[in-house]
Every structure is written in structure tokens, then in C-alpha cells.
LUMVEXRO-541795 format. One record per residue: z, x, y of N, C-alpha, C, O, CB in turn; residue number from 1. Coordinates in steps of 0.2 Angstrom, whole numbers, always signed. Glycine has a CB too. Example, Ala and Ser with C-alpha at 12.3 -4.5 7.8 and 13.67 -1.06 7.14 Angstrom:
BEGIN
nzz: +39 nxx: +66 nyy: -28 cazz: +39 caxx: +62 cayy: -22 czz: +39 cxx: +66 cyy: -16 ozz: +42 oxx: +71 oyy: -17 cbzz: +45 cbxx: +57 cbyy: -22 num: 1
nzz: +35 nxx: +64 nyy: -11 cazz: +36 caxx: +68 cayy: -5 czz: +39 cxx: +64 cyy: +0 ozz: +40 oxx: +67 oyy: +6 cbzz: +29 cbxx: +70 cbyy: -3 num: 2
END
This chain:
BEGIN
nzz: -851 nxx: +41 nyy: -474 cazz: -845 caxx: +43 cayy: -479 czz: -845 cxx: +38 cyy: -485 ozz: -849 oxx: +34 oyy: -487 cbzz: -837 cbxx: +43 cbyy: -473 num: 1
nzz: -840 nxx: +40 nyy: -489 cazz: -840 caxx: +36 cayy: -496 czz: -834 cxx: +36 cyy: -496 ozz: -829 oxx: +39 oyy: -493 cbzz: -844 cbxx: +38 cbyy: -502 num: 2
nzz: -833 nxx: +30 nyy: -501 cazz: -828 caxx: +27 cayy: -503 czz: -828 cxx: +28 cyy: -510 ozz: -834 oxx: +28 oyy: -513 cbzz: -827 cbxx: +20 cbyy: -501 num: 3
nzz: -823 nxx: +29 nyy: -515 cazz: -823 caxx: +31 cayy: -522 czz: -816 cxx: +28 cyy: -524 ozz: -810 oxx: +29 oyy: -522 cbzz: -824 cbxx: +38 cbyy: -524 num: 4
nzz: -817 nxx: +23 nyy: -529 cazz: -812 caxx: +22 cayy: -533 czz: -811 cxx: +23 cyy: -539 ozz: -815 oxx: +22 oyy: -543 cbzz: -811 cbxx: +16 cbyy: -533 num: 5
nzz: -805 nxx: +26 nyy: -541 cazz: -804 caxx: +28 cayy: -547 czz: -798 cxx: +25 cyy: -551 ozz: -794 oxx: +23 oyy: -548 cbzz: -803 cbxx: +35 cbyy: -547 num: 6
nzz: -798 nxx: +25 nyy: -557 cazz: -792 caxx: +21 cayy: -560 czz: -788 cxx: +27 cyy: -564 ozz: -791 oxx: +31 oyy: -567 cbzz: -794 cbxx: +15 cbyy: -565 num: 7
nzz: -782 nxx: +27 nyy: -564 cazz: -780 caxx: +32 cayy: -567 czz: -771 cxx: +32 cyy: -566 ozz: -768 oxx: +28 oyy: -563 cbzz: -784 cbxx: +38 cbyy: -565 num: 8
nzz: -768 nxx: +37 nyy: -569 cazz: -760 caxx: +37 cayy: -568 czz: -757 cxx: +33 cyy: -574 ozz: -760 oxx: +29 oyy: -577 cbzz: -757 cbxx: +34 cbyy: -560 num: 9
nzz: -752 nxx: +35 nyy: -574 cazz: -748 caxx: +31 cayy: -579 czz: -747 cxx: +24 cyy: -576 ozz: -746 oxx: +20 oyy: -581 cbzz: -742 cbxx: +35 cbyy: -580 num: 10
nzz: -746 nxx: +22 nyy: -570 cazz: -744 caxx: +15 cayy: -568 czz: -749 cxx: +11 cyy: -570 ozz: -748 oxx: +5 oyy: -571 cbzz: -743 cbxx: +13 cbyy: -561 num: 11
nzz: -757 nxx: +12 nyy: -570 cazz: -761 caxx: +8 cayy: -572 czz: -765 cxx: +6 cyy: -565 ozz: -769 oxx: +1 oyy: -564 cbzz: -758 cbxx: +2 cbyy: -576 num: 12
nzz: -762 nxx: +10 nyy: -559 cazz: -764 caxx: +7 cayy: -554 czz: -771 cxx: +11 cyy: -550 ozz: -772 oxx: +17 oyy: -551 cbzz: -759 cbxx: +6 cbyy: -550 num: 13
nzz: -775 nxx: +8 nyy: -547 cazz: -781 caxx: +12 cayy: -544 czz: -779 cxx: +18 cyy: -539 ozz: -775 oxx: +18 oyy: -534 cbzz: -785 cbxx: +7 cbyy: -542 num: 14
nzz: -784 nxx: +22 nyy: -542 cazz: -783 caxx: +28 cayy: -538 czz: -788 cxx: +27 cyy: -531 ozz: -793 oxx: +25 oyy: -533 cbzz: -784 cbxx: +36 cbyy: -542 num: 15
nzz: -789 nxx: +29 nyy: -524 cazz: -793 caxx: +28 cayy: -521 czz: -794 cxx: +35 cyy: -516 ozz: -789 oxx: +38 oyy: -513 cbzz: -792 cbxx: +23 cbyy: -518 num: 16
nzz: -800 nxx: +36 nyy: -514 cazz: -803 caxx: +41 cayy: -509 czz: -808 cxx: +38 cyy: -506 ozz: -814 oxx: +36 oyy: -508 cbzz: -804 cbxx: +47 cbyy: -512 num: 17
nzz: -806 nxx: +39 nyy: -498 cazz: -811 caxx: +37 cayy: -494 czz: -812 cxx: +44 cyy: -489 ozz: -807 oxx: +48 oyy: -488 cbzz: -807 cbxx: +29 cbyy: -490 num: 18
nzz: -819 nxx: +46 nyy: -486 cazz: -820 caxx: +50 cayy: -483 czz: -824 cxx: +48 cyy: -476 ozz: -829 oxx: +45 oyy: -476 cbzz: -822 cbxx: +54 cbyy: -487 num: 19
nzz: -821 nxx: +51 nyy: -471 cazz: -824 caxx: +50 cayy: -465 czz: -824 cxx: +53 cyy: -460 ozz: -819 oxx: +56 oyy: -459 cbzz: -822 cbxx: +46 cbyy: -462 num: 20
nzz: -829 nxx: +54 nyy: -456 cazz: -830 caxx: +59 cayy: -450 czz: -825 cxx: +57 cyy: -446 ozz: -824 oxx: +51 oyy: -444 cbzz: -837 cbxx: +58 cbyy: -447 num: 21
nzz: -820 nxx: +63 nyy: -442 cazz: -818 caxx: +60 cayy: -436 czz: -817 cxx: +65 cyy: -430 ozz: -819 oxx: +71 oyy: -432 cbzz: -812 cbxx: +57 cbyy: -437 num: 22
nzz: -815 nxx: +65 nyy: -424 cazz: -816 caxx: +67 cayy: -419 czz: -810 cxx: +71 cyy: -416 ozz: -811 oxx: +74 oyy: -410 cbzz: -819 cbxx: +62 cbyy: -416 num: 23
nzz: -804 nxx: +70 nyy: -420 cazz: -797 caxx: +73 cayy: -419 czz: -799 cxx: +80 cyy: -416 ozz: -804 oxx: +83 oyy: -417 cbzz: -792 cbxx: +72 cbyy: -427 num: 24
nzz: -793 nxx: +83 nyy: -413 cazz: -794 caxx: +91 cayy: -412 czz: -789 cxx: +93 cyy: -415 ozz: -783 oxx: +92 oyy: -413 cbzz: -794 cbxx: +95 cbyy: -406 num: 25
nzz: -791 nxx: +97 nyy: -423 cazz: -786 caxx: +100 cayy: -426 czz: -786 cxx: +107 cyy: -424 ozz: -791 oxx: +111 oyy: -421 cbzz: -788 cbxx: +99 cbyy: -434 num: 26
nzz: -780 nxx: +109 nyy: -426 cazz: -780 caxx: +117 cayy: -425 czz: -774 cxx: +118 cyy: -431 ozz: -769 oxx: +116 oyy: -433 cbzz: -777 cbxx: +120 cbyy: -416 num: 27
nzz: -778 nxx: +125 nyy: -433 cazz: -773 caxx: +128 cayy: -439 czz: -769 cxx: +135 cyy: -436 ozz: -773 oxx: +140 oyy: -435 cbzz: -777 cbxx: +129 cbyy: -446 num: 28
nzz: -764 nxx: +135 nyy: -436 cazz: -762 caxx: +143 cayy: -433 czz: -756 cxx: +144 cyy: -439 ozz: -751 oxx: +141 oyy: -440 cbzz: -758 cbxx: +144 cbyy: -424 num: 29
nzz: -759 nxx: +149 nyy: -442 cazz: -755 caxx: +154 cayy: -447 czz: -753 cxx: +161 cyy: -445 ozz: -757 oxx: +165 oyy: -443 cbzz: -758 cbxx: +153 cbyy: -453 num: 30
nzz: -748 nxx: +164 nyy: -447 cazz: -743 caxx: +170 cayy: -445 czz: -746 cxx: +172 cyy: -437 ozz: -749 oxx: +177 oyy: -435 cbzz: -745 cbxx: +178 cbyy: -451 num: 31
nzz: -744 nxx: +166 nyy: -432 cazz: -746 caxx: +167 cayy: -426 czz: -752 cxx: +168 cyy: -423 ozz: -753 oxx: +170 oyy: -417 cbzz: -743 cbxx: +173 cbyy: -425 num: 32
nzz: -757 nxx: +165 nyy: -426 cazz: -764 caxx: +167 cayy: -425 czz: -767 cxx: +160 cyy: -425 ozz: -764 oxx: +156 oyy: -429 cbzz: -767 cbxx: +172 cbyy: -430 num: 33
nzz: -772 nxx: +157 nyy: -422 cazz: -776 caxx: +153 cayy: -423 czz: -781 cxx: +154 cyy: -426 ozz: -786 oxx: +156 oyy: -424 cbzz: -776 cbxx: +152 cbyy: -418 num: 34
nzz: -781 nxx: +151 nyy: -434 cazz: -785 caxx: +154 cayy: -440 czz: -793 cxx: +148 cyy: -439 ozz: -799 oxx: +150 oyy: -441 cbzz: -780 cbxx: +153 cbyy: -449 num: 35
nzz: -791 nxx: +141 nyy: -437 cazz: -797 caxx: +136 cayy: -436 czz: -795 cxx: +131 cyy: -430 ozz: -789 oxx: +128 oyy: -428 cbzz: -797 cbxx: +131 cbyy: -444 num: 36
nzz: -800 nxx: +130 nyy: -427 cazz: -799 caxx: +125 cayy: -423 czz: -806 cxx: +120 cyy: -423 ozz: -812 oxx: +122 oyy: -425 cbzz: -798 cbxx: +129 cbyy: -415 num: 37
nzz: -805 nxx: +114 nyy: -421 cazz: -810 caxx: +110 cayy: -422 czz: -811 cxx: +103 cyy: -421 ozz: -806 oxx: +100 oyy: -421 cbzz: -810 cbxx: +110 cbyy: -427 num: 38
nzz: -815 nxx: +100 nyy: -419 cazz: -816 caxx: +93 cayy: -416 czz: -820 cxx: +89 cyy: -421 ozz: -822 oxx: +83 oyy: -420 cbzz: -819 cbxx: +92 cbyy: -408 num: 39
nzz: -821 nxx: +92 nyy: -426 cazz: -828 caxx: +89 cayy: -430 czz: -825 cxx: +87 cyy: -438 ozz: -829 oxx: +87 oyy: -442 cbzz: -834 cbxx: +95 cbyy: -430 num: 40
nzz: -819 nxx: +87 nyy: -437 cazz: -816 caxx: +87 cayy: -446 czz: -818 cxx: +82 cyy: -451 ozz: -820 oxx: +77 oyy: -448 cbzz: -809 cbxx: +86 cbyy: -446 num: 41
nzz: -819 nxx: +81 nyy: -457 cazz: -820 caxx: +77 cayy: -460 czz: -813 cxx: +75 cyy: -464 ozz: -811 oxx: +79 oyy: -468 cbzz: -824 cbxx: +80 cbyy: -462 num: 42
nzz: -811 nxx: +70 nyy: -463 cazz: -803 caxx: +67 cayy: -465 czz: -805 cxx: +63 cyy: -471 ozz: -809 oxx: +58 oyy: -471 cbzz: -798 cbxx: +61 cbyy: -459 num: 43
nzz: -801 nxx: +66 nyy: -476 cazz: -800 caxx: +64 cayy: -483 czz: -794 cxx: +60 cyy: -484 ozz: -788 oxx: +61 oyy: -483 cbzz: -800 cbxx: +70 cbyy: -488 num: 44
nzz: -796 nxx: +54 nyy: -487 cazz: -788 caxx: +49 cayy: -487 czz: -788 cxx: +47 cyy: -495 ozz: -791 oxx: +43 oyy: -498 cbzz: -788 cbxx: +41 cbyy: -482 num: 45
nzz: -783 nxx: +51 nyy: -498 cazz: -783 caxx: +49 cayy: -504 czz: -775 cxx: +46 cyy: -507 ozz: -769 oxx: +48 oyy: -505 cbzz: -785 cbxx: +56 cbyy: -508 num: 46
nzz: -776 nxx: +42 nyy: -511 cazz: -769 caxx: +38 cayy: -512 czz: -762 cxx: +43 cyy: -514 ozz: -762 oxx: +47 oyy: -519 cbzz: -770 cbxx: +32 cbyy: -517 num: 47
nzz: -759 nxx: +40 nyy: -512 cazz: -751 caxx: +46 cayy: -512 czz: -752 cxx: +52 cyy: -510 ozz: -749 oxx: +56 oyy: -512 cbzz: -749 cbxx: +48 cbyy: -519 num: 48
nzz: -756 nxx: +54 nyy: -505 cazz: -757 caxx: +61 cayy: -501 czz: -758 cxx: +58 cyy: -494 ozz: -759 oxx: +53 oyy: -493 cbzz: -762 cbxx: +67 cbyy: -503 num: 49
nzz: -757 nxx: +65 nyy: -490 cazz: -755 caxx: +63 cayy: -482 czz: -764 cxx: +65 cyy: -482 ozz: -767 oxx: +69 oyy: -486 cbzz: -748 cbxx: +69 cbyy: -476 num: 50
nzz: -766 nxx: +61 nyy: -476 cazz: -774 caxx: +64 cayy: -475 czz: -775 cxx: +71 cyy: -474 ozz: -771 oxx: +74 oyy: -470 cbzz: -776 cbxx: +61 cbyy: -468 num: 51
nzz: -780 nxx: +73 nyy: -477 cazz: -782 caxx: +80 cayy: -475 czz: -788 cxx: +81 cyy: -471 ozz: -792 oxx: +77 oyy: -471 cbzz: -784 cbxx: +84 cbyy: -480 num: 52
nzz: -787 nxx: +86 nyy: -467 cazz: -793 caxx: +88 cayy: -462 czz: -796 cxx: +93 cyy: -465 ozz: -794 oxx: +98 oyy: -466 cbzz: -791 cbxx: +90 cbyy: -456 num: 53
nzz: -804 nxx: +91 nyy: -468 cazz: -809 caxx: +96 cayy: -471 czz: -812 cxx: +99 cyy: -464 ozz: -814 oxx: +94 oyy: -460 cbzz: -816 cbxx: +93 cbyy: -476 num: 54
nzz: -813 nxx: +106 nyy: -463 cazz: -815 caxx: +108 cayy: -457 czz: -821 cxx: +112 cyy: -459 ozz: -821 oxx: +116 oyy: -463 cbzz: -810 cbxx: +112 cbyy: -454 num: 55
nzz: -827 nxx: +112 nyy: -455 cazz: -834 caxx: +115 cayy: -455 czz: -831 cxx: +124 cyy: -455 ozz: -827 oxx: +126 oyy: -452 cbzz: -839 cbxx: +113 cbyy: -447 num: 56
nzz: -836 nxx: +127 nyy: -459 cazz: -832 caxx: +136 cayy: -460 czz: -835 cxx: +138 cyy: -452 ozz: -832 oxx: +142 oyy: -449 cbzz: -837 cbxx: +143 cbyy: -468 num: 57
nzz: -840 nxx: +135 nyy: -449 cazz: -841 caxx: +137 cayy: -442 czz: -834 cxx: +137 cyy: -437 ozz: -833 oxx: +141 oyy: -432 cbzz: -847 cbxx: +132 cbyy: -439 num: 58
nzz: -830 nxx: +132 nyy: -440 cazz: -824 caxx: +131 cayy: -435 czz: -818 cxx: +136 cyy: -436 ozz: -813 oxx: +136 oyy: -432 cbzz: -820 cbxx: +124 cbyy: -435 num: 59
nzz: -818 nxx: +140 nyy: -441 cazz: -814 caxx: +145 cayy: -446 czz: -814 cxx: +150 cyy: -444 ozz: -820 oxx: +153 oyy: -444 cbzz: -815 cbxx: +146 cbyy: -454 num: 60
nzz: -809 nxx: +154 nyy: -442 cazz: -810 caxx: +162 cayy: -442 czz: -809 cxx: +165 cyy: -450 ozz: -804 oxx: +167 oyy: -453 cbzz: -803 cbxx: +165 cbyy: -436 num: 61
nzz: -815 nxx: +165 nyy: -452 cazz: -815 caxx: +168 cayy: -459 czz: -813 cxx: +174 cyy: -460 ozz: -810 oxx: +176 oyy: -465 cbzz: -821 cbxx: +167 cbyy: -462 num: 62
nzz: -814 nxx: +178 nyy: -455 cazz: -814 caxx: +184 cayy: -456 czz: -804 cxx: +185 cyy: -456 ozz: -802 oxx: +190 oyy: -457 cbzz: -819 cbxx: +188 cbyy: -449 num: 63
nzz: -802 nxx: +182 nyy: -454 cazz: -794 caxx: +183 cayy: -454 czz: -791 cxx: +180 cyy: -463 ozz: -785 oxx: +180 oyy: -464 cbzz: -791 cbxx: +178 cbyy: -447 num: 64
nzz: -797 nxx: +178 nyy: -466 cazz: -794 caxx: +176 cayy: -473 czz: -800 cxx: +181 cyy: -479 ozz: -805 oxx: +184 oyy: -478 cbzz: -793 cbxx: +166 cbyy: -474 num: 65
nzz: -795 nxx: +179 nyy: -485 cazz: -798 caxx: +184 cayy: -491 czz: -797 cxx: +178 cyy: -497 ozz: -793 oxx: +174 oyy: -497 cbzz: -792 cbxx: +192 cbyy: -492 num: 66
nzz: -802 nxx: +179 nyy: -499 cazz: -803 caxx: +175 cayy: -505 czz: -797 cxx: +175 cyy: -511 ozz: -795 oxx: +180 oyy: -511 cbzz: -809 cbxx: +177 cbyy: -508 num: 67
nzz: -796 nxx: +171 nyy: -514 cazz: -791 caxx: +173 cayy: -519 czz: -794 cxx: +170 cyy: -526 ozz: -800 oxx: +167 oyy: -527 cbzz: -783 cbxx: +168 cbyy: -517 num: 68
nzz: -791 nxx: +172 nyy: -531 cazz: -793 caxx: +171 cayy: -537 czz: -790 cxx: +165 cyy: -540 ozz: -790 oxx: +164 oyy: -546 cbzz: -792 cbxx: +176 cbyy: -540 num: 69
nzz: -788 nxx: +160 nyy: -536 cazz: -784 caxx: +153 cayy: -539 czz: -790 cxx: +149 cyy: -539 ozz: -795 oxx: +150 oyy: -535 cbzz: -777 cbxx: +148 cbyy: -534 num: 70
nzz: -790 nxx: +145 nyy: -544 cazz: -795 caxx: +140 cayy: -545 czz: -791 cxx: +134 cyy: -547 ozz: -787 oxx: +134 oyy: -551 cbzz: -801 cbxx: +141 cbyy: -550 num: 71
nzz: -793 nxx: +126 nyy: -544 cazz: -789 caxx: +122 cayy: -548 czz: -794 cxx: +116 cyy: -549 ozz: -798 oxx: +114 oyy: -545 cbzz: -782 cbxx: +121 cbyy: -545 num: 72
nzz: -792 nxx: +114 nyy: -554 cazz: -797 caxx: +105 cayy: -555 czz: -794 cxx: +101 cyy: -553 ozz: -788 oxx: +101 oyy: -554 cbzz: -799 cbxx: +101 cbyy: -562 num: 73
nzz: -797 nxx: +96 nyy: -550 cazz: -795 caxx: +90 cayy: -547 czz: -799 cxx: +83 cyy: -551 ozz: -805 oxx: +83 oyy: -550 cbzz: -796 cbxx: +92 cbyy: -538 num: 74
nzz: -797 nxx: +79 nyy: -554 cazz: -801 caxx: +74 cayy: -558 czz: -804 cxx: +71 cyy: -554 ozz: -808 oxx: +67 oyy: -557 cbzz: -798 cbxx: +70 cbyy: -563 num: 75
nzz: -803 nxx: +70 nyy: -547 cazz: -806 caxx: +66 cayy: -543 czz: -811 cxx: +68 cyy: -537 ozz: -816 oxx: +65 oyy: -534 cbzz: -801 cbxx: +62 cbyy: -540 num: 76
nzz: -809 nxx: +76 nyy: -536 cazz: -814 caxx: +80 cayy: -534 czz: -819 cxx: +85 cyy: -535 ozz: -824 oxx: +86 oyy: -531 cbzz: -812 cbxx: +81 cbyy: -531 num: 77
nzz: -817 nxx: +88 nyy: -541 cazz: -820 caxx: +94 cayy: -545 czz: -816 cxx: +100 cyy: -541 ozz: -812 oxx: +99 oyy: -537 cbzz: -830 cbxx: +96 cbyy: -543 num: 78
nzz: -818 nxx: +105 nyy: -544 cazz: -815 caxx: +112 cayy: -543 czz: -815 cxx: +116 cyy: -537 ozz: -820 oxx: +118 oyy: -534 cbzz: -818 cbxx: +115 cbyy: -548 num: 79
nzz: -807 nxx: +117 nyy: -534 cazz: -807 caxx: +120 cayy: -528 czz: -806 cxx: +128 cyy: -530 ozz: -803 oxx: +131 oyy: -534 cbzz: -801 cbxx: +117 cbyy: -522 num: 80
nzz: -810 nxx: +131 nyy: -523 cazz: -809 caxx: +139 cayy: -522 czz: -804 cxx: +139 cyy: -517 ozz: -802 oxx: +133 oyy: -514 cbzz: -817 cbxx: +144 cbyy: -519 num: 81
nzz: -801 nxx: +146 nyy: -516 cazz: -795 caxx: +145 cayy: -512 czz: -795 cxx: +151 cyy: -509 ozz: -799 oxx: +156 oyy: -511 cbzz: -787 cbxx: +144 cbyy: -515 num: 82
nzz: -791 nxx: +152 nyy: -501 cazz: -792 caxx: +158 cayy: -499 czz: -784 cxx: +159 cyy: -493 ozz: -782 oxx: +155 oyy: -489 cbzz: -800 cbxx: +159 cbyy: -495 num: 83
nzz: -782 nxx: +164 nyy: -495 cazz: -776 caxx: +168 cayy: -494 czz: -777 cxx: +173 cyy: -486 ozz: -782 oxx: +175 oyy: -485 cbzz: -775 cbxx: +173 cbyy: -502 num: 84
nzz: -772 nxx: +173 nyy: -483 cazz: -770 caxx: +177 cayy: -478 czz: -769 cxx: +185 cyy: -481 ozz: -765 oxx: +185 oyy: -486 cbzz: -764 cbxx: +174 cbyy: -474 num: 85
nzz: -773 nxx: +191 nyy: -478 cazz: -771 caxx: +196 cayy: -482 czz: -764 cxx: +200 cyy: -480 ozz: -763 oxx: +201 oyy: -474 cbzz: -777 cbxx: +201 cbyy: -481 num: 86
nzz: -761 nxx: +202 nyy: -485 cazz: -755 caxx: +203 cayy: -486 czz: -749 cxx: +198 cyy: -483 ozz: -744 oxx: +200 oyy: -480 cbzz: -754 cbxx: +209 cbyy: -483 num: 87
nzz: -750 nxx: +192 nyy: -483 cazz: -748 caxx: +186 cayy: -484 czz: -748 cxx: +181 cyy: -486 ozz: -750 oxx: +182 oyy: -491 cbzz: -748 cbxx: +185 cbyy: -482 num: 88
nzz: -747 nxx: +173 nyy: -485 cazz: -746 caxx: +169 cayy: -488 czz: -754 cxx: +168 cyy: -493 ozz: -760 oxx: +170 oyy: -491 cbzz: -744 cbxx: +164 cbyy: -483 num: 89
nzz: -751 nxx: +167 nyy: -498 cazz: -757 caxx: +165 cayy: -502 czz: -760 cxx: +158 cyy: -503 ozz: -756 oxx: +154 oyy: -503 cbzz: -756 cbxx: +167 cbyy: -508 num: 90
nzz: -766 nxx: +156 nyy: -504 cazz: -769 caxx: +150 cayy: -505 czz: -767 cxx: +146 cyy: -500 ozz: -764 oxx: +140 oyy: -501 cbzz: -768 cbxx: +148 cbyy: -511 num: 91
nzz: -768 nxx: +148 nyy: -495 cazz: -767 caxx: +143 cayy: -488 czz: -772 cxx: +138 cyy: -486 ozz: -771 oxx: +134 oyy: -481 cbzz: -767 cbxx: +148 cbyy: -481 num: 92
nzz: -778 nxx: +138 nyy: -489 cazz: -784 caxx: +136 cayy: -489 czz: -788 cxx: +134 cyy: -494 ozz: -787 oxx: +138 oyy: -498 cbzz: -788 cbxx: +139 cbyy: -485 num: 93
nzz: -792 nxx: +129 nyy: -496 cazz: -796 caxx: +128 cayy: -501 czz: -803 cxx: +124 cyy: -499 ozz: -803 oxx: +120 oyy: -494 cbzz: -792 cbxx: +125 cbyy: -506 num: 94
nzz: -808 nxx: +124 nyy: -503 cazz: -813 caxx: +122 cayy: -501 czz: -815 cxx: +118 cyy: -508 ozz: -811 oxx: +120 oyy: -513 cbzz: -819 cbxx: +127 cbyy: -499 num: 95
nzz: -819 nxx: +114 nyy: -508 cazz: -824 caxx: +111 cayy: -516 czz: -832 cxx: +114 cyy: -513 ozz: -835 oxx: +112 oyy: -509 cbzz: -824 cbxx: +98 cbyy: -518 num: 96
nzz: -834 nxx: +119 nyy: -516 cazz: -841 caxx: +123 cayy: -515 czz: -846 cxx: +116 cyy: -518 ozz: -851 oxx: +115 oyy: -516 cbzz: -842 cbxx: +132 cbyy: -521 num: 97
nzz: -843 nxx: +112 nyy: -523 cazz: -848 caxx: +108 cayy: -527 czz: -844 cxx: +103 cyy: -529 ozz: -842 oxx: +102 oyy: -535 cbzz: -851 cbxx: +113 cbyy: -534 num: 98
nzz: -842 nxx: +100 nyy: -525 cazz: -837 caxx: +94 cayy: -527 czz: -841 cxx: +88 cyy: -531 ozz: -847 oxx: +88 oyy: -533 cbzz: -834 cbxx: +90 cbyy: -520 num: 99
nzz: -837 nxx: +84 nyy: -533 cazz: -840 caxx: +78 cayy: -536 czz: -844 cxx: +73 cyy: -533 ozz: -840 oxx: +71 oyy: -528 cbzz: -836 cbxx: +75 cbyy: -539 num: 100
nzz: -850 nxx: +69 nyy: -534 cazz: -855 caxx: +65 cayy: -528 czz: -850 cxx: +60 cyy: -526 ozz: -852 oxx: +55 oyy: -523 cbzz: -863 cbxx: +62 cbyy: -532 num: 101
nzz: -843 nxx: +59 nyy: -528 cazz: -840 caxx: +52 cayy: -524 czz: -838 cxx: +56 cyy: -518 ozz: -837 oxx: +52 oyy: -513 cbzz: -833 cbxx: +48 cbyy: -528 num: 102
nzz: -838 nxx: +63 nyy: -517 cazz: -834 caxx: +66 cayy: -511 czz: -839 cxx: +70 cyy: -510 ozz: -838 oxx: +76 oyy: -511 cbzz: -826 cbxx: +71 cbyy: -512 num: 103
nzz: -844 nxx: +71 nyy: -508 cazz: -849 caxx: +75 cayy: -508 czz: -850 cxx: +78 cyy: -501 ozz: -852 oxx: +84 oyy: -499 cbzz: -855 cbxx: +71 cbyy: -510 num: 104
nzz: -846 nxx: +73 nyy: -497 cazz: -846 caxx: +75 cayy: -490 czz: -841 cxx: +80 cyy: -488 ozz: -842 oxx: +82 oyy: -482 cbzz: -845 cbxx: +70 cbyy: -486 num: 105
nzz: -837 nxx: +82 nyy: -491 cazz: -832 caxx: +87 cayy: -490 czz: -835 cxx: +94 cyy: -494 ozz: -831 oxx: +99 oyy: -494 cbzz: -825 cbxx: +86 cbyy: -494 num: 106
nzz: -841 nxx: +96 nyy: -497 cazz: -844 caxx: +101 cayy: -499 czz: -844 cxx: +107 cyy: -494 ozz: -847 oxx: +106 oyy: -489 cbzz: -851 cbxx: +99 cbyy: -501 num: 107
nzz: -841 nxx: +113 nyy: -496 cazz: -840 caxx: +118 cayy: -493 czz: -836 cxx: +118 cyy: -486 ozz: -837 oxx: +122 oyy: -482 cbzz: -846 cbxx: +120 cbyy: -492 num: 108
nzz: -833 nxx: +114 nyy: -486 cazz: -828 caxx: +112 cayy: -479 czz: -820 cxx: +115 cyy: -482 ozz: -818 oxx: +115 oyy: -488 cbzz: -828 cbxx: +102 cbyy: -478 num: 109
nzz: -817 nxx: +118 nyy: -476 cazz: -812 caxx: +120 cayy: -478 czz: -806 cxx: +116 cyy: -478 ozz: -807 oxx: +112 oyy: -474 cbzz: -812 cbxx: +125 cbyy: -476 num: 110
nzz: -800 nxx: +116 nyy: -479 cazz: -794 caxx: +112 cayy: -480 czz: -789 cxx: +116 cyy: -479 ozz: -789 oxx: +121 oyy: -482 cbzz: -794 cbxx: +108 cbyy: -485 num: 111
nzz: -782 nxx: +116 nyy: -474 cazz: -779 caxx: +120 cayy: -474 czz: -771 cxx: +115 cyy: -474 ozz: -770 oxx: +110 oyy: -470 cbzz: -781 cbxx: +125 cbyy: -469 num: 112
nzz: -766 nxx: +117 nyy: -479 cazz: -759 caxx: +114 cayy: -479 czz: -757 cxx: +113 cyy: -471 ozz: -755 oxx: +108 oyy: -469 cbzz: -752 cbxx: +120 cbyy: -483 num: 113
nzz: -759 nxx: +119 nyy: -466 cazz: -755 caxx: +119 cayy: -460 czz: -758 cxx: +116 cyy: -455 ozz: -757 oxx: +116 oyy: -449 cbzz: -752 cbxx: +126 cbyy: -458 num: 114
nzz: -763 nxx: +112 nyy: -457 cazz: -769 caxx: +109 cayy: -449 czz: -763 cxx: +103 cyy: -447 ozz: -759 oxx: +101 oyy: -451 cbzz: -779 cbxx: +105 cbyy: -451 num: 115
nzz: -765 nxx: +103 nyy: -441 cazz: -762 caxx: +98 cayy: -435 czz: -766 cxx: +95 cyy: -430 ozz: -770 oxx: +99 oyy: -427 cbzz: -757 cbxx: +100 cbyy: -431 num: 116
nzz: -766 nxx: +89 nyy: -429 cazz: -769 caxx: +85 cayy: -424 czz: -767 cxx: +87 cyy: -419 ozz: -761 oxx: +87 oyy: -419 cbzz: -770 cbxx: +79 cbyy: -423 num: 117
nzz: -769 nxx: +89 nyy: -412 cazz: -766 caxx: +93 cayy: -405 czz: -768 cxx: +88 cyy: -401 ozz: -774 oxx: +87 oyy: -402 cbzz: -768 cbxx: +100 cbyy: -403 num: 118
nzz: -765 nxx: +85 nyy: -395 cazz: -766 caxx: +82 cayy: -390 czz: -771 cxx: +87 cyy: -386 ozz: -772 oxx: +93 oyy: -387 cbzz: -760 cbxx: +80 cbyy: -387 num: 119
nzz: -775 nxx: +83 nyy: -382 cazz: -780 caxx: +88 cayy: -376 czz: -776 cxx: +88 cyy: -370 ozz: -779 oxx: +91 oyy: -365 cbzz: -788 cbxx: +85 cbyy: -375 num: 120
END
């Protein structure tokens, strides 16, 4: 996994990103349904943000999602694509199909705002 140091922001402080493989049990429930469940997340630690859990698409019930037209650009990760719940919440998940080299380990993995680590 990788660590990327970035300098930016108005304070002149450093922006850091660290990516690592995890073994946490991560579950995502949306609209009363389990949309994703994984024991092989990739954790992304980024300055000023909560840890984000990026999940393999094989661990996501992608049939419950639809692609969104939303695209965002992060100067530290690249361009993200989004997914929504049909007829429900918009932009509940995102992925970086072609992330910047410093965070290449998240390529194609899905991340959800609603991800939670659950005990066994």
C-alpha cells in the first residue's frame, strides 16, 4: 500500500493520504437493505477526513445501484464516479476508476458514506 504526501490548503500545512489493506467486517445498509458487506476493505486515511472504506465490487450488490451522472475531481485522488439508489438517495457510493498513481490501490473499489464496521 502507499503513502502520499501532498502540500496544499491555505494554512501551508501538509495533506497526507495513507492507503492500507484491512480485515475489518464492513457493512453498508441503505433503505433497509444490505448493499455491501466485506471483510477485505482498503482503508484510506486522509488529512481532515474520517477513514473511508473502499470495497471490492464483488462485495457490493451493484444490482441495487444505478450509475449517477455526478463526477467530482479531487486533486489528491483523481476523478470519481458515483452511484445512487434507484428512486431513492442520490450519490450514495463513489469510486475512482483511474485514480492518481499515489492512491492506485483504490482503483475500481466502491466507497459508501454509510459504511460501518461491525463486530462479529
